[in-house]
VEXGU-478888 format. One line per 8 residues: number of its first residue (from 1); for each residue z, x, y of N, C-alpha, C. Coordinates in steps of 0.2 Angstrom, whole numbers, always signed. Layout:
VEXGU-478888
NUM = Z:X:Y:Z:X:Y:Z:X:Y | ... $
This chain:
VEXGU-478888
1 = -75:-171:+303:-82:-169:+298:-89:-167:+301 | -91:-167:+296:-97:-169:+300:-102:-172:+299 | -108:-172:+304:-111:-180:+303:-113:-187:+295 | -114:-179:+291:-114:-185:+285:-109:-189:+278 | -102:-188:+284:-99:-195:+281:-99:-201:+285 | -96:-207:+281:-99:-211:+281:-96:-215:+286 | -91:-215:+286:-82:-219:+288:-81:-215:+295 | -83:-207:+296:-83:-202:+300:-89:-205:+306 $
9 = -93:-209:+302:-101:-212:+308:-96:-217:+310 | -95:-223:+307:-93:-231:+307:-86:-232:+317 | -81:-224:+315:-79:-222:+318:-82:-219:+326 | -87:-216:+326:-85:-216:+333:-95:-217:+336 | -93:-227:+330:-99:-231:+335:-103:-229:+332 | -105:-223:+327:-114:-222:+328:-118:-227:+323 | -113:-233:+316:-112:-236:+313:-113:-240:+311 | -115:-247:+315:-111:-256:+314:-108:-255:+312 $
17 = -101:-256:+310:-97:-261:+308:-92:-267:+311 | -91:-274:+307:-91:-281:+307:-78:-276:+309 | -80:-275:+318:-73:-273:+315:-66:-278:+317 | -60:-279:+313:-58:-281:+312:-49:-280:+315 | -51:-272:+316:-44:-273:+320:-46:-264:+321 | -40:-260:+327:-43:-256:+331:-36:-252:+334 | -37:-249:+332:-31:-245:+337:-29:-238:+339 | -27:-235:+341:-32:-225:+346:-31:-223:+339 $
25 = -30:-219:+335:-30:-218:+326:-33:-223:+322 | -34:-229:+322:-33:-233:+312:-41:-236:+316 | -43:-236:+313:-49:-244:+310:-51:-249:+310 | -50:-253:+305:-52:-258:+300:-55:-262:+301 | -62:-264:+297:-66:-267:+296:-71:-269:+286 | -72:-274:+290:-75:-279:+284:-79:-273:+277 | -78:-276:+271:-83:-270:+272:-88:-276:+267 | -95:-273:+266:-103:-273:+265:-104:-277:+258 $
33 = -100:-273:+254:-101:-277:+249:-94:-283:+245 | -91:-288:+249:-84:-289:+246:-85:-288:+237 | -78:-287:+235:-73:-288:+228:-68:-295:+230 | -69:-298:+233:-63:-306:+237:-65:-304:+241 | -62:-314:+241:-65:-317:+248:-63:-314:+258 | -56:-310:+256:-55:-306:+262:-57:-298:+259 | -60:-293:+261:-61:-287:+260:-61:-282:+267 | -56:-279:+267:-55:-277:+272:-56:-269:+272 $
41 = -59:-265:+273:-57:-256:+272:-51:-255:+280 | -47:-252:+278:-41:-249:+283:-42:-240:+285 | -45:-237:+289:-46:-230:+288:-44:-226:+295 | -43:-220:+296:-37:-216:+299:-45:-216:+304 | -44:-216:+308:-50:-212:+313:-53:-207:+311 | -47:-200:+309:-44:-194:+310:-49:-191:+304 | -51:-185:+301:-55:-189:+290:-50:-184:+290 | -50:-184:+283:-46:-185:+280:-49:-185:+273 $
49 = -51:-182:+268:-56:-184:+259:-49:-188:+256 | -46:-188:+259:-40:-193:+251:-35:-195:+256 | -31:-200:+249:-22:-202:+254:-18:-197:+252 | -17:-195:+247:-18:-188:+243:-14:-181:+247 | -25:-181:+252:-25:-176:+257:-19:-178:+267 | -22:-186:+265:-20:-187:+273:-12:-189:+275 | -9:-188:+265:-2:-187:+267:+4:-181:+268 | -2:-175:+265:-2:-168:+264:+2:-169:+270 $
57 = -4:-167:+275:-8:-165:+279:-1:-170:+288 | -4:-176:+288:-1:-182:+292:+3:-184:+292 | +10:-186:+290:+12:-192:+287:+16:-196:+292 | +15:-194:+298:+14:-200:+304:+9:-203:+303 | +4:-201:+303:-2:-204:+300:-5:-207:+297 | +1:-206:+288:-2:-210:+284:+2:-217:+287 | +8:-216:+288:+11:-221:+291:+7:-228:+295 | +6:-223:+298:-1:-227:+301:-3:-233:+300 $
65 = -5:-230:+296:-12:-233:+290:-9:-240:+288 | -3:-234:+284:-1:-242:+283:+3:-251:+285 | +2:-247:+291:+7:-254:+297:-1:-257:+299 | -5:-251:+298:-11:-256:+302:-15:-261:+297 | -14:-258:+288:-14:-262:+285:-13:-266:+281 | -7:-266:+284:+0:-275:+285:-2:-279:+290 | -2:-274:+296:-4:-282:+302:-14:-283:+298 | -17:-281:+297:-23:-285:+292:-21:-289:+287 $
73 = -16:-287:+284:-15:-293:+278:-15:-300:+281 | -7:-298:+288:-6:-307:+293:-10:-307:+296 | -18:-306:+298:-20:-309:+305:-27:-309:+298 | -29:-307:+293:-30:-311:+287:-29:-316:+282 | -24:-320:+285:-17:-324:+285:-13:-323:+277 | -14:-316:+271:-13:-316:+268:-6:-316:+264 | -3:-318:+270:+3:-316:+267:+7:-320:+262 | +5:-328:+263:+12:-330:+261:+10:-330:+251 $
81 = +1:-329:+251:-3:-330:+241:-2:-322:+241 | +1:-319:+245:-1:-310:+243:-8:-306:+242 | -8:-298:+242:-16:-297:+245:-14:-288:+242 | -20:-290:+239:-19:-279:+238:-20:-275:+242 | -16:-270:+242:-21:-262:+244:-20:-260:+240 | -23:-259:+240:-29:-248:+235:-32:-246:+240 | -32:-237:+237:-30:-234:+235:-35:-228:+233 | -43:-228:+233:-45:-227:+226:-46:-215:+229 $
89 = -46:-214:+222:-45:-206:+224:-46:-201:+219 | -54:-200:+221:-54:-196:+217:-61:-200:+213 | -67:-198:+208:-73:-197:+205:-69:-201:+202 | -61:-200:+195:-59:-205:+191:-56:-210:+192 | -54:-210:+203:-49:-218:+203:-56:-221:+206 | -64:-219:+207:-65:-225:+206:-67:-222:+216 | -63:-216:+216:-69:-215:+227:-73:-217:+226 | -81:-218:+233:-86:-219:+233:-86:-214:+238 $
97 = -81:-214:+243:-83:-212:+250:-79:-206:+254 | -76:-199:+251:-72:-197:+255:-70:-196:+260 | -69:-200:+261:-64:-201:+268:-58:-206:+266 | -51:-202:+271:-46:-209:+266:-46:-218:+267 | -46:-219:+265:-48:-228:+265:-44:-234:+264 | -40:-239:+265:-35:-244:+260:-42:-249:+262 | -40:-253:+256:-41:-259:+252:-37:-263:+255 | -40:-267:+259:-33:-273:+260:-37:-279:+257 $
105 = -36:-283:+251:-39:-286:+248:-36:-295:+245 | -36:-299:+246:-36:-307:+246:-39:-312:+246 | -37:-319:+246:-37:-321:+248:-42:-328:+242 | -40:-324:+235:-40:-329:+228:-37:-323:+223 | -34:-328:+220:-33:-324:+215:-35:-320:+212 | -33:-312:+210:-36:-306:+209:-36:-302:+204 | -33:-305:+199:-34:-306:+191:-29:-297:+190 | -31:-293:+187:-24:-286:+184:-28:-280:+186 $
113 = -23:-276:+184:-24:-271:+186:-33:-265:+187 | -35:-265:+180:-35:-263:+179:-39:-270:+175 | -47:-267:+172:-51:-268:+165:-53:-265:+163 | -51:-271:+157:-52:-267:+150:-56:-264:+144 $
């Protein structure tokens, strides 16, 4: 992806982030505007616009992303009380950065899935 993708730039080390986990293919870092006591974003280092594109193009990498998110949840102490793993896809889904990313959210009751 070009230099205009925020998460590609974070993965390349051009923009600082608070990294909590890194593998050869994934990167996990704290959200700068957290919506829960624990709010970590997990991305593939390779650019895919959304989770559907990733799943179609590289199912193995999609699995690595899920595995990384599970390790983050464990490392952050979320397994006992639970956590939410969320992918926003497209404008109606609330996606703001068009580089696939999983939100690992927890540390307090999160409430309903959708607010009405």
